[in-house]
C-alpha positions in Angstrom: 129.1 119.2 119.2 128.0 122.8 119.2 128.0 124.6 115.8 130.9 127.0 115.4 129.8 128.7 112.1 127.4 128.8 109.2 128.6 127.3 105.9 127.9 129.7 103.1 129.6 131.1 99.9 130.2 127.6 98.7 129.1 127.0 95.1 126.7 124.2 94.2 128.3 121.6 91.9 128.0 121.6 88.2 125.5 118.7 87.8 122.2 117.8 86.1 122.8 119.9 83.0 123.0 119.1 79.3 126.6 118.9 78.1 125.7 119.3 74.4 123.1 122.0 74.6 125.4 124.3 76.6 128.5 123.7 74.5 128.1 126.5 71.9 131.6 126.1 70.4 131.0 122.4 69.7 127.6 123.1 68.2 129.1 125.8 65.9 131.9 123.4 64.9 129.4 120.8 63.9 127.4 123.3 61.8 130.6 124.2 60.0 132.0 120.7 59.4 128.8 118.7 59.0 125.9 121.2 58.3 123.3 118.5 57.6 124.1 116.4 60.8 121.2 115.4 62.9 122.1 116.2 66.5 119.1 114.7 68.4 121.3 111.8 69.5 123.9 114.3 70.9 121.2 116.2 72.7 120.0 113.0 74.4 123.6 111.9 75.2 124.4 115.3 76.6 121.5 115.1 79.1 122.5 111.6 80.2 126.2 112.5 80.7 125.4 115.6 82.7 123.2 113.8 85.2 124.1 113.2 88.8 123.7 109.5 88.4 126.3 109.3 85.7 128.7 111.5 87.6 128.4 109.1 90.5 129.3 106.2 88.3 132.4 108.1 87.1 133.5 108.8 90.7 133.0 105.2 91.8 134.8 103.7 88.8 137.8 105.8 89.7 137.7 105.1 93.4 137.2 101.4 93.1 140.0 100.6 90.6 140.4 97.4 88.6 141.7 94.3 90.4 143.7 91.5 88.8 143.0 87.9 89.6 145.6 85.6 88.0 144.3 82.4 89.4 141.0 81.1 90.8 140.6 79.6 94.2 141.5 76.1 92.9 144.8 77.3 91.5 143.8 77.4 87.9 145.2 80.3 85.7 142.3 82.7 84.8 143.9 86.1 84.1 140.8 88.1 84.8 140.4 91.7 85.7 137.5 92.6 88.0 135.8 96.0 87.7 133.4 97.9 89.8 129.8 97.8 88.6 130.0 101.5 87.8 132.7 100.8 85.2 130.3 98.5 83.4 127.6 101.1 83.6 129.8 103.6 81.9 130.9 101.1 79.3 127.3 100.2 78.6 126.5 103.8 78.0 129.5 104.4 75.7 128.8 101.4 73.6 125.1 102.1 73.5 125.9 105.6 72.2 127.9 104.1 69.4 131.3 105.6 70.3 133.2 102.5 69.3 132.9 100.8 65.9 129.6 102.2 64.6 131.0 104.9 62.2 132.2 102.1 59.9 128.7 100.8 59.5 126.6 103.9 60.2 124.2 105.6 57.8 124.9 109.2 58.8 126.4 111.4 56.2 129.1 112.4 58.7 129.5 109.3 61.0 133.0 110.2 62.2 132.0 113.7 63.1 128.9 112.5 64.9 131.0 109.9 66.8 133.7 112.5 67.5 131.2 114.9 69.1 129.8 112.1 71.3 133.3 111.0 72.3 134.2 114.5 73.3 131.1 114.8 75.4 131.7 111.5 77.1 135.2 112.5 78.0 133.8 115.3 80.1 132.1 112.7 82.2 134.8 110.0 82.4 137.8 109.6 80.0 139.6 106.5 81.1 136.9 103.9 80.3 137.1 105.3 76.7 140.4 103.5 76.2 138.8 100.2 75.0 136.1 102.2 73.2 138.7 104.1 71.2 140.7 101.0 70.3 137.6 99.2 69.2 136.8 102.2 66.9 140.3 102.2 65.5 140.7 98.5 64.9 138.2 98.0 62.1 140.2 99.4 59.2 143.2 97.4 60.2 141.1 94.2 60.5 140.3 94.4 56.8 143.7 92.9 56.3 142.3 89.5 57.3 139.0 88.9 55.5 138.0 85.9 57.6 138.5 87.6 61.0 136.9 90.8 59.7 133.8 88.9 58.5 133.3 87.3 61.9 134.3 90.1 64.2 133.4 93.2 62.2 129.6 93.2 62.9 130.1 92.6 66.6 132.6 95.4 66.9 129.9 97.7 65.8 127.2 96.2 68.0 125.5 98.5 70.5 125.5 95.7 73.1 128.2 95.6 75.8 129.0 92.2 77.2 131.9 92.1 79.7 131.9 88.3 80.0 135.0 86.3 78.9 133.5 83.8 76.4 133.6 82.7 72.8 132.7 85.1 70.0 129.6 83.2 69.0 128.2 83.6 72.5 128.6 87.4 72.7 126.2 90.1 71.2 129.1 92.6 71.1 132.8 92.7 71.5 135.7 95.1 72.2 139.3 95.1 71.0 142.6 96.5 72.2 146.2 96.7 71.0 149.7 95.8 72.1 152.8 97.2 70.5 155.4 98.4 73.0 157.9 96.2 74.9 160.4 96.9 77.7 163.4 97.4 75.5 161.8 99.5 72.7 158.9 101.8 73.7 158.1 103.8 70.7 160.8 102.1 68.7 158.7 99.0 68.0 161.2 97.7 65.5 163.2 96.6 68.5 160.4 94.2 69.5 161.6 90.7 70.4 158.2 88.8 70.6 158.4 85.9 68.2 155.7 84.5 65.9 156.1 80.9 64.5 153.8 79.5 61.9 151.3 77.0 63.4 149.0 76.0 60.5 146.0 77.7 58.9 142.2 77.7 59.2 139.2 79.8 58.3 141.0 82.9 59.8 144.0 82.4 57.6 147.6 81.8 58.6 147.9 80.9 62.3 151.0 81.6 64.5 152.2 80.7 68.0 153.2 83.9 69.8 155.9 83.9 72.5 157.1 87.1 74.2 155.7 90.0 76.1 154.1 93.5 76.0 155.1 96.2 78.5 151.9 98.3 78.0 148.8 96.3 77.2 145.8 98.5 77.9 142.3 97.2 78.6 143.4 93.5 78.9 139.8 92.4 79.4 139.0 93.2 75.8 137.9 90.2 73.7 140.8 90.4 71.3 143.9 92.5 70.4 146.1 93.5 67.5 149.7 93.0 68.4 153.1 93.2 66.7 155.6 90.3 66.7 158.6 89.2 64.7 157.7 86.7 62.0 160.2 85.1 59.5 159.7 88.0 57.1 159.9 90.6 59.8 157.7 92.6 62.2 154.1 91.6 61.5 150.6 92.4 62.7 148.5 89.6 64.4 145.0 89.2 65.6 145.1 87.7 69.2 141.8 86.7 70.8 141.4 86.1 74.6 139.1 83.1 74.0 139.9 80.7 71.1 137.2 79.4 68.7 137.0 76.1 70.6 136.1 77.9 73.8 139.5 77.5 75.6 141.4 80.5 76.9 144.4 81.7 74.9 147.8 81.7 76.5 147.8 85.4 77.5 149.1 85.8 81.0 148.6 89.1 82.8 151.6 89.7 85.0 150.3 92.8 86.8 148.3 96.0 86.3 150.1 99.3 86.0 149.9 101.8 88.9 149.4 104.9 86.9 149.2 108.6 87.7 145.7 108.9 86.3 143.4 106.9 84.0 142.4 104.9 87.1 139.2 103.3 86.0 141.0 101.7 83.0 143.2 98.7 83.5 146.6 98.8 81.8 148.7 95.8 82.1 151.9 93.9 81.5 151.5 90.6 79.7 153.4 87.5 78.6 152.4 85.2 75.7 153.2 81.6 76.1 152.7 80.1 72.7 149.5 82.1 72.3 147.5 81.5 69.1 147.2 84.5 66.7 146.3 85.1 63.1 148.2 87.2 60.6 146.6 90.5 59.6 147.9 91.9 56.3 151.3 90.8 54.9 154.0 89.2 56.9 156.8 91.8 57.5 154.3 94.7 57.0 153.2 95.0 60.6 154.0 98.6 61.3 152.0 100.1 58.4 149.1 97.7 59.2 148.8 98.6 62.8 149.5 102.3 62.2 146.1 102.5 60.6 144.8 101.8 64.0 147.1 104.3 65.6 145.9 107.1 63.4 142.4 106.8 64.6 143.4 106.6 68.3 145.5 109.8 67.8 142.3 111.5 66.7 140.7 110.4 69.9 143.6 111.8 71.9 142.8 115.2 70.5 139.1 114.8 71.0 139.7 113.5 74.6 141.9 116.4 75.6 139.4 118.9 74.1 136.6 117.3 76.2 138.7 117.5 79.3 139.5 121.1 78.6 135.8 121.9 78.2 134.9 120.1 81.5 137.7 121.9 83.4 136.6 125.2 82.0 132.9 124.5 82.9 133.8 123.7 86.5 135.9 126.9 86.8 133.1 129.0 85.3 130.5 127.4 87.6 132.6 128.0 90.7 133.6 131.6 89.9 130.0 132.6 89.0 128.9 131.7 92.5 131.9 132.3 94.7 132.1 135.8 96.2 135.4 137.4 96.9 136.3 141.0 97.8 132.7 142.1 97.5 131.5 140.5 94.2 131.5 137.2 92.3 134.9 136.0 91.3 133.9 136.0 87.6 133.5 139.8 87.8 137.0 140.4 89.1 139.2 141.8 86.3 142.1 139.3 86.7 139.8 136.3 86.9 138.0 137.5 83.8 141.3 137.5 82.0 142.1 133.9 83.1 138.6 132.6 82.3 138.5 134.2 78.9 141.9 132.9 78.0 140.9 129.4 79.0 137.7 129.7 76.9 139.8 130.7 73.9 142.0 127.7 74.3 139.1 125.3 74.8 137.2 126.6 71.8 140.3 126.4 69.5 140.9 122.8 70.6 137.3 121.9 69.9 137.4 123.5 66.5 140.6 121.7 65.4 139.6 118.3 66.7 136.2 118.4 65.0 137.8 119.6 61.8 140.1 116.6 61.9 137.2 114.3 62.4 135.6 115.7 59.2 138.7 114.7 57.2 138.0 111.0 58.2 134.5 111.3 56.8 135.8 112.4 53.4 138.8 110.2 52.6 137.8 109.9 49.0 138.6 113.6 48.6 142.3 114.2 47.9 142.5 117.4 50.0 140.8 115.8 53.0 142.9 112.7 52.8 146.1 114.8 52.9 144.7 117.0 55.7 144.0 113.9 57.8 147.6 112.9 57.3 148.9 116.4 58.3 146.4 117.4 61.0 146.4 114.1 63.0 150.0 114.6 64.4 149.5 118.4 64.5 146.3 118.2 66.6 147.5 115.5 68.9 150.8 117.3 69.5 149.4 120.8 70.2 146.0 120.1 71.8 147.4 117.4 74.1 150.5 119.5 74.9 148.3 122.3 76.2 146.2 120.1 78.3 148.2 119.9 81.6 148.8 123.6 81.8 145.2 124.3 81.0 144.0 121.9 83.8 146.4 123.5 86.4 145.1 127.0 85.6 141.4 125.9 85.8 142.2 124.2 89.2 143.7 127.4 90.4 140.5 129.2 89.8 139.0 127.2 92.6 142.0 127.5 94.9 142.3 124.8 97.5 138.9 123.4 96.7 140.1 122.4 93.2 143.0 120.4 94.7 141.0 118.0 96.7 139.7 114.6 95.6 136.2 115.1 96.9 132.8 116.2 95.6 131.8 117.8 92.3 134.8 120.1 92.2 137.1 117.2 93.0 136.6 116.2 89.3 139.3 118.8 88.5 141.9 116.7 90.4 141.0 113.7 88.3 141.2 115.8 85.1 144.6 117.1 86.1 145.9 113.6 86.6 144.4 112.5 83.3 145.7 115.2 81.1 149.3 114.0 80.5 148.1 110.6 79.2 146.7 111.8 75.8 150.0 113.5 75.2 152.0 110.3 75.9 149.7 107.6 74.6 150.0 106.7 70.9 153.2 108.7 70.5 154.5 111.6 72.7 155.4 115.1 71.4 158.6 114.2 69.6 156.9 111.3 67.8 154.1 113.5 66.6 156.5 116.2 65.4 158.5 113.7 63.4 155.3 112.2 62.0 154.3 115.6 60.7 157.6 115.8 58.8 156.9 112.4 57.2 153.4 113.6 56.4 154.8 116.7 54.6 156.4 114.3 52.1 153.1 112.6 51.3 151.7 115.2 48.9 151.7 118.9 48.2 151.4 120.0 51.8 152.1 123.7 51.0 149.1 123.8 48.6 146.9 121.8 51.0 147.5 124.2 53.9 147.1 127.2 51.6 143.8 125.9 50.5 142.8 125.2 54.1 143.6 128.7 55.3 142.3 130.6 52.2 138.7 131.2 53.4 140.0 133.1 56.4 142.6 135.2 54.7 142.3 139.0 54.7 140.5 139.2 58.0 143.2 138.9 60.6 146.7 140.5 59.8 148.5 138.2 62.2 147.0 135.1 60.6 147.9 136.4 57.1 151.5 136.9 58.2 151.8 133.4 59.6 150.1 131.9 56.5 152.5 133.8 54.3 155.5 132.4 56.2 154.5 128.8 56.4 155.3 127.7 52.8 159.0 128.7 52.9 159.3 127.1 56.3 157.8 123.8 55.2 159.9 123.7 52.0 163.1 124.4 54.0 162.3 121.9 56.8 165.3 119.6 56.4 166.2 119.3 60.1 164.2 117.7 62.9 165.3 120.4 65.4 162.5 122.8 64.6 159.8 120.2 64.0 157.9 121.0 67.2 157.8 124.6 66.4 156.4 123.9 62.9 153.7 121.6 64.4 152.8 124.3 66.9 152.5 127.0 64.2 150.5 124.8 61.8 148.1 124.1 64.6 147.7 127.7 65.6 147.2 128.8 62.0 144.5 126.2 61.4 142.8 127.0 64.7 142.8 130.7 63.9 141.4 130.1 60.5 138.6 127.9 61.9 137.7 130.5 64.6 137.6 133.3 62.0 135.0 131.2 60.1 132.9 129.7 63.0 133.3 131.9 66.2 132.1 135.4 67.1 134.5 138.2 66.4 135.3 138.6 70.0 136.7 135.1 70.1 138.6 135.2 66.8 140.0 138.6 67.4 141.3 137.7 70.9 142.8 134.4 69.7 144.6 135.9 66.8 145.9 138.8 68.8 147.2 136.6 71.6 148.4 133.4 69.9 149.5 134.9 66.6 150.0 138.6 67.2 152.1 138.4 70.4 149.7 140.4 72.6 150.0 137.7 75.3 152.4 136.6 78.1 153.8 133.2 79.0 150.8 132.1 81.1 147.0 132.0 80.9 145.3 135.2 82.0 147.6 137.6 80.1 145.3 138.7 77.3 145.4 142.4 76.3 143.2 145.0 78.0 141.2 145.5 74.8 139.8 142.0 74.9 136.0 141.6 75.0 136.2 139.4 78.1 132.5 139.4 78.9 131.4 138.1 75.5 134.0 135.4 75.5 133.1 134.2 79.0 129.4 134.3 78.3 129.7 132.1 75.2 131.6 129.5 77.3 129.2 129.3 80.2 128.1 125.7 80.9 124.6 126.8 82.1 
């Protein structure tokens, strides 16, 4: 065919760059929360994750989605999920980077912060494979409720070796774990669970039970084991459920089908039934919810980290595009309205990063009473607010690219994948209402007013809008008797802490614009409505991915 036109004014993709070195807000958050942290590992990880080869793996793992094989060709039940080789390449990289169980055995002074930064960076590449990584990270504290299981499984949960094969524990250099709580009739109301656990003897792993029932959402079904909830004689209890039993036979876990989800395509989420499956009690019978919620707390941290990483990647793609794309005589990034949008997105992204890393710091310092209480308060606050902002953020970043952002092709097609992924972190491990209610429960765990005052104190006296909000919070917390305003309180606590962190860690242009817009009311109802006095150029330059 004869050529009809020359292709020009099309930006080159954002590829072959270092995700960590160019992420100034993350680096500043690490200096603030873990000043002695060695970041060589993050520099190396950032270079790997920004490479064209790893971006190809991410694309292929999402195109070639998991396939369920319930039976082999001879008719035997196998319940296996087949993944594309790129999925395994991504899993190998994530496990090798220690994003799963290593903080519980690491020697770093700030292992949870180090792991949080790596998790955030990996999310920029591909978030959905991190589901089993996150659950493996979160399971270790809960497993301590069964000394025998913890002794055998704990070291391999922290191993840097990824082995996808379905085989006994003693034959594997490393393992992963998942969780299963929700059922068809209950959802978040896990007390409505009907799955039954009947005592079936005891052995080196303690009290053994036969489990009969189902789980409606059972993510990463090819993990080596799971923590589940089931009704025992004393009530709802937590159980350790391996895929392969110690004698090498497969447990009676039957995968019914894989979920057809909006996003999170590379990860398999399933519906399962248990037909007298063998499981071991973790913790006390009847105390299943507190036991498994230890795991839920850590995965909620990862929801905040994950959305922060997705925000950063969406922003980077938007900045990369607008810096190269010409419109109306100059680059898009130089157009006044586009500057407003990009600067506003940069503020949101930096605030999310600051809050998520601050929360990770709290998990590194659980012996400190203040940090312990802040972990309890900021976990639901960060998950609620950061994740709630994600979908709107992704849509606005996509709009910066116009139609190119809406297609599922090429480097800029990553934005479509990000947009489909964003709602997951808001829903998984408790949607917005659950998080707001959890904040109310957390407020009763200690002197929340004093803890928040202490948290905000270093930033007081520098931003009048922040001072006004900080002054108003104590009375609102003490008067919070109704659930009706719990979402608003969660929002305002998040904004106050984000503002205080930016005052202490970010340039004045960032802190001033954030406080004026989010706290001072100099802002509209959409991104790109910052006041005319904003230092747009400084904010955008700080956020550039190159």
